[in-house]
C-alpha positions, 0 to 999 in steps of 0.5 A: 419842200418835200419830206425826206424819205429817211424820216418816219412820220411821228405816230400819235399814241392812243389811250392804251399806249399813253396809259402803258407809258405812264405806268412804265414811267411811274414803275421805273420812278418807284423802283429808283426812288425806293432803292436802298442806299449803299453803305459808305455812299451819300443817301441822296445819291439816287437819280430819278426823273424829277418831273415824274416825282412832281407828277406822282405827288400831284396824282390822286391816290386812286390814279397812282394805284391804278398805274402801279397795279396796271400790269398785275391784272 
């Protein structure tokens, strides 16, 4: 069966792209996780990616620091 011309081939990410993607995910998680609760709302109303939370909890502190400060260099 021939490939459909409308579908693009999936690109594999190189190491720099993977690191940038991980840094973006962690940065977004930290932003969502650390936001203040609104008055009159449930303090546990924050929505964030639970998979990223588990990954962050398992990370070594040096790796997490590297991801958080990745784009500050």
